[in-house]
N, C-alpha and C positions, 0 to 999 in steps of 0.2 A: 529632340521635336517631341511637342504634345499630342497628348492622345487624340486621334480621329474619333469623334463623337457622329454617328450619323442620326439624323430628326426627319421623321414622317410626315408628311402635312395633313396626313389625316382626312376627316371626308371634304371634300371641296367645297360644298355648300355650307360646311358649318365654319367652327369658330376657327379652325386647323390652323388653314393661310395665314391667319390675322396674327395669331401665336406662333408662328414661325418669324412674322416682320419683325413682333415686338422682340423676341429674343436676340433677335439680329442688332437691337440698339445696344444690347449690353456686351458687357465685356465679359470672356473667357477663356481660360489657359487651356485652349484644345483649337482642334481642328472640327470646326463644324460642316457640317456637310446636310444639305436640306433637300429629300428627295420629294419633287413637285414638279406640277408645269410651271416654268418659270412665265408662260404670259397670265397665267392666272395669279402669280405673286406680284407681276409688275402691276397686273389691273388693281387688284385688292390694294397696293401701296397707292397708287395714286388715286383711290378713293376714300383713302384714309389720311390723303396728306404726307405721307409716309416718303422721305427719301433714304432708300436703300436701295445701294447699289449691287446688282444679282451678278456674280461670276460662275461661271463654269467650271463644275468639277474636271478635274485631271487626277486620275488615282496616283499617276506617277510623279506629281508635282505635287507635294504637301505645302499646302497654303493656311498657316493659324489664322484665326479669327480676328477678325479687326472690328470693333463695334462702326453699327451704317453699313457693312457689308454683309452676304450672305452668298456663300457657296451654294451654287444648285447643281444636283445631276438632275436632269430634264426627262421628264415621264410626261406625254402628251394624255391629256384628258380625253375620252371616250365619247364626249359630251359638252356643249358649254355650261359653265356653271353659275347659276347665280345664288346670291348669298338666301341661306332660309329655302329653298326648292329643291329637296331629293332628287335626284335623277339616278335610276336603278343602274341606268347604263354605265355608270362608273364606279359601278361595286368592283368591278375587275379591276380597276386602277387602282382603289385604296387597297386592296387585298394584296398586288402585284406591289406597288410601295412596301408592304409588310415583309413580302416574301424576300424581297431585294438587300430590305436592310437585315433579316434574318442569314441571306445568304453570305452577305459581305460578314457578321459579327462570326457566321461559323468559319470562314475563309482567313480571318484574320486581318482583314481589311479596314473593322472598322472595330476597337474598342468598345464599343457601348453601342444602345440604341435607347433613344427618345421619341415617344410616339403622341400626335396629336389626337384630340377624340378621332373616332370612328363611329357612326351610326351600326347599330347593331340590330 
């Protein structure tokens, strides 16, 4: 089985969700798991005219990455997000994604972490 790599979606008002969707189109020899709000990804994909199949992450069922699809572990936003408009209510969401990725790497669930940009 290829390595399982976790991808955090970063700042929801920034370019992170779009980068995650762009990554979904490429071929990688891994299992790629994106930590994100599923509805946010679907909304951004629609706005960009991208056809990306979002599938639910199941830790017990490995699923190698396929171009045009993205395995997502859903983490709900605290507040609706609009591109370019930061909302402090989503700060905990962003740090929570990083904490989840680090914990998964620490336990061996994930072989590596890739992070989308975050607002500092």
